[in-house]
C-alpha positions in Angstrom: -5.2 -227.7 -67.8 -2.1 -225.8 -67.2 -1.3 -223.6 -64.1 0.6 -220.4 -64.1 1.5 -217.3 -62.1 1.8 -213.5 -62.5 5.4 -212.5 -61.8 6.9 -209.0 -61.9 10.6 -209.4 -62.2 11.2 -205.6 -62.4 9.8 -205.3 -58.7 12.5 -207.8 -57.2 16.1 -208.1 -56.9 17.5 -210.0 -59.9 19.4 -212.3 -57.6 16.2 -213.7 -56.5 14.9 -214.6 -60.0 16.6 -218.0 -60.5 15.2 -219.2 -57.2 11.8 -217.9 -58.0 11.9 -219.6 -61.4 13.1 -222.9 -60.0 10.3 -223.0 -57.3 7.8 -222.1 -59.9 8.7 -225.2 -61.9 8.8 -227.3 -58.8 5.4 -226.2 -57.9 4.0 -227.5 -61.1 3.4 -224.2 -62.9 4.2 -224.0 -66.5 3.0 -220.4 -67.7 4.3 -217.0 -66.4 2.6 -213.8 -67.0 4.8 -210.8 -67.1 5.3 -207.2 -68.3 1.9 -205.7 -68.3 2.7 -202.8 -66.0 6.4 -202.3 -66.9 6.4 -199.5 -69.3 8.6 -197.2 -67.2 11.3 -199.9 -66.9 11.1 -200.9 -70.6 11.3 -197.2 -71.8 12.6 -195.1 -69.0 12.9 -192.0 -71.2 11.3 -191.2 -74.6 12.6 -193.6 -77.3 15.3 -195.0 -75.0 14.6 -198.6 -74.3 16.2 -200.8 -71.6 15.6 -204.4 -73.0 18.3 -206.1 -70.9 16.5 -207.0 -67.8 13.3 -208.2 -69.7 15.5 -210.2 -72.1 17.1 -212.0 -69.1 13.9 -212.6 -67.4 12.2 -214.3 -70.5 15.4 -216.3 -71.3 15.5 -217.5 -67.7 11.8 -218.6 -67.8 12.2 -220.2 -71.2 15.3 -222.1 -70.0 13.2 -223.5 -67.1 10.5 -224.9 -69.6 8.0 -222.1 -68.5 6.1 -220.4 -71.3 5.8 -216.6 -71.1 2.5 -214.6 -71.6 3.8 -211.1 -72.3 1.6 -208.2 -71.6 1.6 -205.0 -73.5 2.1 -202.3 -70.8 -0.3 -199.8 -72.1 -2.6 -199.8 -69.0 0.2 -197.7 -67.1 1.7 -195.0 -69.4 4.8 -193.5 -67.6 4.9 -189.9 -66.2 7.1 -188.6 -69.0 4.4 -189.5 -71.5 1.7 -187.9 -69.5 3.7 -184.7 -69.2 4.4 -184.6 -73.0 0.7 -185.3 -73.7 -1.6 -184.1 -70.8 -4.7 -184.1 -72.8 -4.3 -188.0 -73.0 -5.8 -188.3 -69.5 -9.5 -189.3 -69.4 -12.1 -186.8 -68.1 -14.6 -188.2 -65.4 -18.4 -187.7 -65.1 -17.9 -184.5 -63.2 -15.7 -183.0 -65.9 -12.4 -183.5 -64.1 -9.3 -184.9 -65.5 -7.9 -188.1 -64.1 -4.4 -187.7 -62.7 -1.2 -189.7 -62.9 -0.3 -191.9 -59.8 -2.1 -195.1 -60.2 -3.1 -196.9 -63.5 -5.5 -196.8 -66.3 -5.0 -193.1 -66.7 -5.6 -192.8 -70.3 -8.5 -191.9 -72.8 -9.5 -194.6 -75.3 -10.5 -192.0 -77.9 -7.2 -189.9 -77.7 -5.5 -190.5 -81.0 -2.1 -189.4 -79.7 -2.1 -192.0 -77.0 -3.5 -194.6 -79.3 -0.5 -194.0 -81.5 1.8 -194.3 -78.4 0.2 -197.6 -77.4 0.7 -198.9 -81.0 4.4 -197.9 -80.7 5.2 -199.5 -77.6 3.2 -202.7 -78.6 5.2 -202.7 -81.8 8.4 -202.4 -80.0 7.8 -205.4 -77.9 6.4 -207.4 -80.7 9.4 -206.9 -82.8 11.9 -207.8 -80.2 9.9 -210.8 -78.6 7.3 -211.7 -81.2 9.3 -214.7 -82.4 11.1 -215.6 -79.2 10.5 -219.4 -78.5 9.6 -218.7 -74.9 6.8 -216.2 -75.6 3.7 -218.4 -76.1 0.9 -215.8 -75.8 0.3 -212.2 -75.4 -2.0 -210.2 -73.3 -3.3 -206.8 -74.6 -3.4 -204.1 -71.9 -4.9 -205.0 -68.6 -8.5 -205.0 -67.4 -9.9 -202.6 -69.8 -12.3 -200.2 -68.2 -11.3 -200.9 -64.5 -11.9 -198.2 -62.1 -14.7 -196.9 -64.3 -12.4 -195.7 -67.0 -14.3 -196.7 -70.3 -16.5 -193.5 -70.4 -14.5 -190.2 -70.8 -16.0 -186.9 -71.3 -13.0 -185.5 -73.1 -12.8 -183.3 -76.3 -11.3 -186.2 -78.0 -14.1 -188.4 -77.1 -16.8 -185.9 -78.1 -15.2 -185.3 -81.5 -15.0 -189.1 -82.2 -18.6 -189.7 -80.8 -19.9 -187.1 -83.5 -18.0 -189.1 -86.1 -19.6 -192.4 -84.8 -23.0 -190.8 -85.0 -22.6 -189.7 -88.5 -21.7 -193.3 -89.5 -24.7 -194.8 -87.6 -27.4 -192.3 -88.5 -26.2 -190.8 -91.8 -27.8 -187.4 -91.3 -29.1 -185.1 -88.5 -32.7 -185.5 -89.3 -32.4 -189.3 -89.1 -30.8 -188.9 -85.6 -33.5 -186.5 -84.3 -36.1 -188.9 -85.3 -34.3 -192.0 -83.7 -33.6 -190.0 -80.5 -37.1 -188.4 -80.3 -35.3 -185.1 -79.8 -38.7 -183.2 -80.2 -39.2 -184.0 -76.6 -38.0 -181.1 -74.5 -36.9 -179.2 -77.5 -33.6 -181.1 -77.9 -33.4 -181.0 -81.6 -30.1 -180.8 -83.3 -29.2 -178.7 -86.6 -26.0 -180.6 -87.0 -23.8 -183.4 -85.6 -21.3 -180.6 -84.4 -23.9 -179.5 -81.8 -23.9 -182.8 -80.1 -22.0 -183.4 -76.7 -21.6 -186.3 -74.4 -24.8 -186.9 -72.5 -23.3 -185.7 -69.1 -23.8 -183.0 -66.5 -27.3 -182.4 -67.8 -29.8 -180.9 -65.2 -31.8 -184.0 -65.0 -32.0 -187.4 -66.8 -30.4 -187.0 -70.3 -32.2 -188.5 -73.5 -32.0 -192.2 -73.0 -31.4 -192.9 -76.7 -28.5 -190.4 -76.6 -27.1 -192.3 -73.5 -27.4 -195.7 -75.3 -25.6 -194.5 -78.4 -22.8 -192.9 -76.2 -22.5 -196.4 -74.4 -22.3 -198.2 -77.8 -19.7 -195.7 -78.9 -17.5 -195.9 -75.8 -17.7 -199.8 -76.2 -16.6 -199.6 -79.9 -13.6 -197.4 -78.8 -12.6 -200.2 -76.5 -12.9 -202.6 -79.5 -10.8 -200.3 -81.7 -8.1 -199.6 -79.1 -7.8 -203.3 -78.6 -7.8 -204.1 -82.3 -4.7 -201.7 -82.9 -2.7 -204.0 -80.6 -4.0 -207.4 -81.9 -3.3 -206.3 -85.6 0.3 -205.6 -84.6 0.9 -208.7 -82.6 -0.7 -211.1 -85.2 1.7 -209.7 -87.8 4.8 -209.7 -85.8 4.2 -212.8 -83.5 2.4 -215.4 -85.6 1.3 -218.6 -83.9 0.9 -217.1 -80.4 -2.4 -216.8 -78.6 -3.8 -213.3 -78.1 -5.7 -212.6 -74.9 -7.2 -210.0 -72.6 -8.0 -210.2 -69.0 -11.6 -209.1 -68.4 -13.1 -208.5 -65.0 -16.1 -209.8 -62.9 -19.6 -208.4 -63.0 -18.3 -205.4 -65.3 -20.6 -204.1 -68.0 -19.2 -200.9 -69.3 -18.3 -202.3 -72.7 -19.2 -205.3 -74.9 -16.9 -208.2 -74.0 -18.2 -210.4 -76.8 -17.1 -207.7 -79.5 -13.6 -207.2 -77.8 -13.2 -211.0 -77.7 -13.8 -211.4 -81.4 -10.3 -210.1 -82.1 -8.8 -212.4 -79.5 -7.9 -216.1 -79.6 -8.6 -216.7 -75.9 -10.9 -214.7 -73.4 -9.3 -214.4 -70.0 -10.7 -213.2 -66.8 -9.6 -212.3 -63.3 -11.2 -214.4 -60.6 -11.7 -212.9 -57.1 -14.7 -214.7 -55.6 -14.3 -213.3 -52.1 -14.0 -209.6 -53.5 -17.0 -209.9 -55.7 -19.1 -211.3 -53.1 -18.4 -208.5 -50.7 -18.7 -205.7 -53.4 -21.8 -206.5 -55.3 -25.6 -207.1 -54.5 -25.5 -210.3 -52.3 -27.5 -210.3 -49.0 -25.9 -209.7 -45.6 -26.8 -213.4 -44.9 -25.0 -214.7 -48.1 -21.9 -212.5 -47.3 -21.5 -214.0 -43.9 -22.3 -217.7 -44.9 -19.9 -217.7 -47.9 -17.5 -215.0 -46.6 -14.5 -217.4 -47.0 -15.6 -219.4 -50.0 -17.3 -216.8 -52.4 -20.9 -217.3 -53.5 -21.4 -220.8 -55.1 -22.1 -219.4 -58.5 -19.8 -216.3 -58.6 -16.8 -217.9 -60.3 -18.9 -220.5 -62.4 -21.0 -217.6 -63.8 -17.8 -215.9 -65.1 -16.3 -219.2 -66.3 -19.4 -219.7 -68.5 -19.6 -216.2 -69.6 -16.1 -216.0 -70.9 -16.1 -219.4 -72.4 -18.9 -218.0 -74.5 -17.0 -214.8 -75.1 -13.9 -216.9 -76.2 -16.0 -219.2 -78.4 -14.9 -222.3 -76.2 -11.3 -221.0 -75.4 -10.9 -219.1 -72.1 -8.4 -218.8 -69.2 -8.4 -217.5 -65.6 -5.5 -215.0 -65.8 -5.6 -213.9 -62.1 -6.9 -216.3 -59.5 -7.2 -215.1 -56.1 -4.7 -217.0 -53.9 -5.5 -215.4 -50.4 -7.0 -212.2 -49.0 -7.2 -209.3 -51.5 -6.9 -205.7 -50.8 -9.7 -203.7 -52.6 -12.9 -204.9 -51.1 -14.6 -203.2 -48.2 -13.7 -206.3 -46.1 -11.1 -208.9 -47.1 -11.2 -212.2 -45.3 -8.9 -215.0 -46.0 -10.2 -218.0 -48.0 -11.2 -221.1 -46.2 -8.4 -223.6 -46.5 -8.9 -225.6 -49.7 -10.7 -223.0 -51.6 -7.8 -222.0 -53.7 -7.7 -225.6 -54.7 -11.4 -225.8 -55.2 -11.5 -222.7 -57.4 -8.7 -224.2 -59.6 -10.4 -227.4 -60.0 -13.8 -225.7 -60.8 -12.2 -223.8 -63.6 -10.9 -227.1 -65.0 -14.5 -228.5 -64.8 -15.8 -225.5 -66.8 -13.2 -226.0 -69.5 -10.4 -223.7 -68.7 -7.2 -224.2 -70.5 -5.2 -222.2 -67.8 -5.5 -221.0 -64.2 -2.9 -218.4 -63.2 -2.5 -217.3 -59.7 -2.1 -213.6 -58.9 0.5 -213.1 -57.8 3.8 -214.9 -57.3 5.0 -212.9 -54.1 3.2 -210.4 -52.1 4.6 -207.0 -52.6 5.8 -205.2 -49.4 5.4 -201.9 -51.1 2.9 -199.6 -52.9 -0.9 -200.0 -53.4 -1.1 -203.8 -53.2 0.9 -204.6 -50.0 -2.2 -206.3 -48.6 -2.9 -208.5 -51.6 -1.6 -212.0 -50.8 0.5 -213.9 -53.3 1.6 -217.6 -53.5 4.5 -216.6 -51.4 4.6 -214.1 -48.6 6.8 -211.0 -48.8 9.7 -212.9 -46.9 9.8 -215.3 -49.7 8.3 -218.2 -47.8 5.3 -220.2 -49.1 1.9 -218.9 -48.1 -1.3 -221.1 -48.0 -1.9 -220.5 -51.8 1.5 -222.1 -52.7 0.4 -225.3 -50.8 -3.0 -225.5 -52.5 -1.4 -224.8 -56.0 0.8 -227.8 -55.4 -2.1 -230.0 -54.5 -4.2 -228.7 -57.5 -1.3 -229.6 -59.8 -1.3 -233.2 -58.3 -5.1 -233.3 -58.7 -4.9 -232.3 -62.3 -2.2 -235.0 -63.0 -4.5 -237.6 -61.3 -7.5 -236.5 -63.4 -5.9 -236.1 -66.7 -7.6 -234.3 -69.6 -11.2 -233.2 -69.1 -13.5 -233.4 -72.1 -15.6 -230.7 -73.5 -18.6 -229.2 -71.5 -21.9 -230.6 -72.7 -24.4 -228.5 -74.6 -27.4 -228.2 -72.1 -28.9 -225.0 -71.2 -28.2 -221.8 -73.1 -28.6 -218.6 -71.1 -28.5 -215.4 -73.3 -26.8 -212.3 -72.2 -26.4 -209.0 -74.0 -24.4 -206.1 -72.8 -26.5 -203.7 -75.0 -29.5 -204.7 -73.1 -27.9 -204.4 -69.7 -27.0 -200.8 -70.7 -30.8 -200.3 -71.3 -31.7 -201.3 -67.8 -28.8 -199.2 -66.3 -29.9 -196.1 -68.2 -33.7 -196.5 -67.3 -33.8 -199.0 -64.4 -37.3 -197.5 -63.4 -36.6 -199.0 -59.9 -33.5 -198.3 -58.0 -33.0 -202.1 -57.4 -33.6 -203.3 -60.9 -30.4 -204.7 -62.1 -30.5 -206.8 -65.4 -27.0 -208.5 -64.6 -28.3 -209.5 -61.1 -31.5 -211.0 -62.7 -29.3 -212.9 -65.1 -27.1 -214.1 -62.3 -30.2 -215.3 -60.2 -31.5 -217.4 -63.1 -28.2 -218.8 -63.6 -27.8 -219.8 -59.8 -31.1 -221.4 -60.0 -30.1 -223.7 -62.9 -26.9 -224.6 -61.0 -28.9 -225.3 -57.7 -30.4 -228.1 -59.9 -27.2 -229.6 -61.1 -27.6 -228.2 -64.7 -24.7 -227.2 -67.1 -25.1 -223.7 -68.4 -23.5 -221.8 -71.4 -23.8 -218.1 -71.2 -24.0 -216.8 -74.9 -24.4 -213.6 -76.9 -27.7 -213.1 -78.8 -26.1 -213.9 -82.1 -24.8 -217.3 -81.0 -26.4 -220.3 -82.6 -28.6 -222.5 -80.3 -28.2 -225.8 -82.3 -27.8 -228.8 -79.9 -29.2 -227.0 -76.8 -32.0 -228.6 -74.9 -33.4 -225.4 -73.1 -32.8 -221.6 -73.3 -33.2 -218.9 -70.7 -33.6 -215.2 -71.7 -33.5 -213.3 -68.3 -33.8 -209.8 -69.5 -33.3 -208.7 -73.1 -35.0 -205.4 -73.8 -33.6 -205.1 -77.3 -34.4 -208.6 -79.0 -32.5 -209.2 -82.2 -34.4 -210.8 -85.1 -31.8 -213.6 -85.3 -32.5 -214.6 -81.7 -36.2 -214.5 -82.3 -35.8 -217.1 -85.0 -33.3 -219.2 -83.0 -35.7 -219.4 -80.1 -38.5 -220.3 -82.3 -36.5 -223.2 -83.9 -35.2 -224.5 -80.5 -36.5 -227.9 -79.8 -37.1 -227.4 -76.2 -38.5 -225.1 -73.5 -37.7 -221.4 -73.4 -38.0 -218.9 -70.4 -38.2 -215.3 -71.3 -37.8 -212.8 -68.3 -39.3 -209.3 -67.7 -38.6 -206.4 -69.9 -37.5 -208.5 -72.9 -38.6 -207.0 -76.0 -39.4 -203.7 -74.3 -37.4 -201.5 -76.4 -36.4 -200.9 -80.0 -32.6 -200.3 -81.1 -33.5 -196.6 -80.9 -34.7 -196.9 -77.2 -38.5 -196.6 -78.0 -41.3 -198.8 -76.6 -42.2 -200.9 -79.7 -45.5 -200.1 -81.5 -46.9 -203.5 -80.7 -45.9 -203.0 -77.1 -43.5 -205.4 -75.2 -42.6 -208.1 -75.8 -42.7 -206.9 -79.3 -44.4 -209.9 -80.9 -42.2 -212.5 -79.3 -45.3 -214.0 -77.8 -49.0 -213.5 -78.1 -49.2 -211.1 -75.2 -48.9 -207.3 -74.5 -47.3 -205.7 -71.5 -49.8 -202.7 -70.8 -48.2 -201.5 -67.7 -45.0 -201.9 -65.6 -44.4 -201.0 -62.0 -41.3 -201.0 -59.7 -41.8 -202.0 -56.2 -39.8 -200.4 -53.3 -38.6 -202.7 -50.5 -41.6 -203.7 -48.4 -44.1 -203.2 -51.2 -44.7 -206.7 -52.2 -47.3 -208.7 -54.4 -48.4 -212.1 -53.1 -48.5 -215.0 -55.4 -49.3 -218.7 -55.0 -46.3 -220.0 -53.1 -44.3 -216.9 -54.2 -43.7 -213.3 -53.4 -43.0 -210.6 -56.1 -40.6 -207.9 -55.3 -39.0 -205.0 -57.2 -40.8 -205.4 -60.6 -44.2 -206.4 -62.0 -45.8 -206.2 -65.4 -49.6 -206.2 -66.1 -50.4 -208.5 -69.1 -53.1 -208.4 -71.6 -53.3 -211.9 -73.0 -55.4 -214.9 -73.6 -52.6 -217.3 -72.8 -53.2 -219.5 -69.9 -51.4 -218.6 -66.6 -49.1 -221.3 -65.0 -48.3 -218.9 -62.1 -50.5 -216.2 -60.8 -50.8 -213.5 -58.1 -53.5 -214.1 -55.4 -55.6 -211.5 -57.0 -55.6 -213.5 -60.2 -53.2 -211.4 -62.4 -50.9 -213.7 -64.4 -47.2 -214.0 -63.5 -46.0 -216.8 -65.7 -47.9 -217.5 -69.0 -47.2 -220.2 -71.6 -47.4 -220.3 -75.4 -46.2 -223.7 -76.6 -42.9 -224.4 -75.2 -42.2 -220.8 -74.3 -43.0 -219.0 -70.9 -43.1 -215.5 -70.2 -42.2 -214.3 -66.6 -43.9 -210.9 -65.8 -42.1 -210.0 -62.6 -38.8 -210.3 -60.6 -38.9 -214.0 -59.3 -38.0 -215.0 -55.9 -36.1 -218.2 -55.3 -39.0 -220.4 -54.8 -40.6 -219.4 -58.1 -37.3 -219.8 -60.0 -36.7 -223.2 -58.4 -40.1 -224.4 -59.5 -39.7 -222.9 -63.2 -36.3 -224.5 -63.4 -37.5 -228.0 -62.2 -40.5 -227.7 -64.7 -38.8 -226.6 -67.8 -35.6 -228.7 -67.2 -37.9 -231.8 -66.7 -39.6 -231.1 -70.0 -36.3 -230.8 -71.8 -35.2 -234.3 -70.3 -32.3 -232.8 -68.2 -33.1 -234.5 -65.0 -32.8 -231.6 -62.6 -31.6 -232.5 -59.1 -32.4 -230.1 -56.3 -28.9 -229.9 -54.5 -28.1 -229.3 -50.9 -27.3 -225.6 -50.1 -23.6 -225.0 -51.2 -23.1 -228.0 -53.3 -22.5 -227.6 -57.0 -22.0 -230.2 -59.8 -20.4 -229.8 -63.3 -19.8 -232.2 -66.1 -16.8 -232.3 -68.5 -16.9 -235.0 -71.0 -17.1 -238.2 -69.1 -15.9 -236.5 -65.8 -18.2 -235.4 -63.0 -17.1 -232.8 -60.4 -18.7 -231.9 -57.0 -17.8 -228.8 -55.1 -18.7 -228.1 -51.6 -19.1 -224.2 -51.0 -21.0 -224.8 -47.7 -19.3 -224.1 -44.3 -20.5 -227.4 -43.3 -19.5 -231.1 -44.5 -21.8 -232.6 -47.2 -22.3 -236.4 -48.2 -22.6 -237.3 -51.9 -22.4 -241.1 -51.7 -25.6 -241.3 -53.9 -23.8 -239.6 -56.8 -20.8 -241.9 -56.6 -22.6 -245.2 -57.1 -20.7 -247.3 -59.6 -18.3 -244.5 -60.2 -14.5 -244.6 -60.8 -13.6 -241.9 -58.0 -10.3 -240.0 -59.0 -10.3 -237.3 -56.5 -12.1 -237.1 -53.0 -14.9 -239.4 -51.9 -18.5 -239.5 -50.5 -17.7 -237.1 -47.6 -17.1 -233.7 -48.9 -15.6 -231.4 -46.0 -16.0 -227.6 -46.5 -14.0 -226.6 -49.5 -14.0 -230.2 -50.6 -13.9 -231.6 -54.1 -14.7 -234.8 -55.7 -14.0 -235.9 -59.2 -15.3 -239.2 -60.7 -15.7 -240.9 -64.1 
């Protein structure tokens, strides 16, 4: 695995560059990402390019043996372009145009901006596409960040109508698919259809689902414009985009089909602070990040990249954008780096080289402080480089448990959650974490991925169940766990005629209810919160409520879970199914996580207290660490 860093030469005096590059190489870094925010320096005036500074930066990096990952700068169109084309700005959900002054201020559907993005991409590709120092390209930066996937613009509305014609063919078919007879919503032509926003109350959910599909397809199309140009002008270089954490506004699997590598930006402390985790978890893991946050995304993006993935931005210290931004526990930057290696990363790149003393990210740490001295992240990057050299190449991750995640199905639960705290992504994460608490290796896969070779499958929440996945689950030689709301909607956002789970198992969900905090259902050794489904079935119940209603039923090797599980129930189910699959689940101490890569074994201590793992190291060749794992400690053995 290689190490890299994000560097912004345009932000620093050129007399510093040679020292920066020398220190990068000495630190053990071999890849440098540049250029993704530099449009105004590359093209300071329309069609007047200033290539000199970028030529010198790329030549300097190449001369030091550092491979360049060059970004297209389309996430930050310059002011002169916005002034020439003001309607390129996205329109927010309240109908207001976004303004210039930060980033991501463009509309994916605006054909004029799409042409400008193609023009600047082509200019970069023609100049540097065959430069020996450029080893990879990044398209744009963090598609959709700051809630910019969905735009209510006239351009988006016009493109949406064209998309609807392609999907439905004629207006009568659309009216049937959407059920527009409800509330007198029937349309006479596609020209009458607007984006589903600013309605008096809830818009038609089928309309919203098609809108989400359309918006996702616009991201795919925007990205493809750039990948087509780069493939033609820069053959043999990897194409990559840097996705984000816990972000669901577009289908990452579909965007990644046009890429060679799926990248993502890893900020475990910020994600812990910003998402659904309990106050207790946020305190216990405040300086480490939740034990499964980084790993969840490693396994998700490995699935998106069909096995090839990078960490493009790794948090090296405090960030600036969460509600609270503590410093990582000493050792965590090294731990996060080696954990990415254990999950099959080809690259970990730290964000950023030097902390900026100006503009929006002044309080975002880098490997270096603003005074050019090493920060804690620099010391840990050096240690990680030494560890990687000692470990050598890691083998491929094993096929063990497949967890199925569909962005389309996540949109369904976002559109009609039915309970304020029902979050399909959170449920997928909780099931993933339960598997990891038992030492299991997980691949997160799209619904169309083959399941050959897997020993067990988990489908946390999949309202729209593709036929191909039905067959793959039926053929799987191992246990399957199917979560609530699976098979609960057709592709047109209707309750299926056969009722959920739509023939997947011999049962019917005849009633659903969401449970407000404090309204709980008691089970045998479990408590059901948030969601419960009443089943009509002759299947035997493996888990029940105390009033006798089934909670988990079994049909052959498959189980259906009829409610939101607590940790105790998930742990029992994982132990039961993994045992049947022959996977030898091991209940781990709180904060300890394991991972296999070829013949290597990794252990990571996320807990704030030391742990002892001598039982795992019997007869092992220990490469890093030992039986006593301090907080943020890592052990690697063969």
